[in-house]
N, C-alpha and C positions, 0 to 999 in steps of 0.2 A: 504494499499499500504506499510505502515511502516513495517508491518510484513514481507512482501515479500522482502523489502530492507534488513531487518535484516537477513533473511535466505540467501539472495543472497550474503551478505558480509562475511559470515562465510567461513573459509578456506575449500574449496571443497575437499582437499586431506586428511582431517582429518578423516572423515567418512561420510557415507550416512545419510542424515537427516531423510528421510522417512524410518524408520526402525522398528516401533513398531506396529505390528498387534494386534488388540483387538477384543473383541466380546461383544455383549449385549444379554442377555437372557430375554425372555418374557414368562410368564405363564398365561394361561387363564384356570381357574378351574370352573367346574360346580359341585356344591355341592348339597347334598340332599335337597329336597323340592324346587328345581329350583333356589336356590341362586347361584350367580356367583361372582367370585373373580378374579381380574387380578393384576399382579404386574410384574415389570421388574427390571433388574439390569445391569448396563453398566460398561464399563472399565475393563472387564475381560482380564487379561493377560495370557500368556502361563503358564499352571500349576494351574490355578485357579480352585477351587472346585465349582461345580454346586450346587446351593441351591435346597433343596427339598421343597415341598409344606408345608406351615405353618399350613394347616388345618389338622385335624385328618384324618388318612388314611381311616377309615371306613366312613367318611363324604364325601369323594370325589367320584363323579360319573364319571367324564370325565376330562382329562387333555390334553391341547394343549400346547406344548412347541415349541417355535421358537427361532432361533438364528440369529443375524445379525452381520456379520463381517465387519470390516473397518480398515483402516490404519491411524495412527496418526503420527505427528511430534514428534520426540524424541530429542528435541533441547532446552537446557536451555536458549539460547539467545533470545527466543521469550517470556520469562516471566515464572512466576511460573504456574504450572498446564499445561505446554506445552504438556505433554504426552497425554492430552485429546483433543488436538486441531486436529480435523479431517481434513485430506488432502482434502477431497471432499468439505467441507465447505469453506476452504480457496480458492480453485479454483473457486467455485461459486461466492464468493465475488469479486474476481479479474475480472471475466467475466462481472459481473454487473457493476463494476466500469468503465471498458473499454467501455462498451456499453452505459451507462447512463451519464458518465462525460467526459471521454477522447475523444471519437468519436464526440459527439456534439460540444465540444470546437474546435476540429481540423477542422470539417466541417465549423464552423463559421469563423475560421481563413482563410480557403481557399476561402470562399465566399467574405470576407471583407479584402483584402490584405492591 
């Protein structure tokens, strides 16, 4: 909740906090003789170069590439590395906090005035 408070207290007229789209890339390679190799790389910003496979080209039998896009906070007030703080994760934590802590306490307060 402290994170949400920090974001809420920022001057809202300065700029939009949720401004940094990113992508993760995942590769699954099938190599000769049935060997398999998987790897991924996250935090790709606009203009990032996509990595090619580290295996020898003639050793690769099949390649499956997938990309996952997401939006992060671009706000230094939430601490270092904030540009990797995914908005979806923050919203999930907020929902769980309301559901598991705030609502039960509020219900208890209403039942026991």
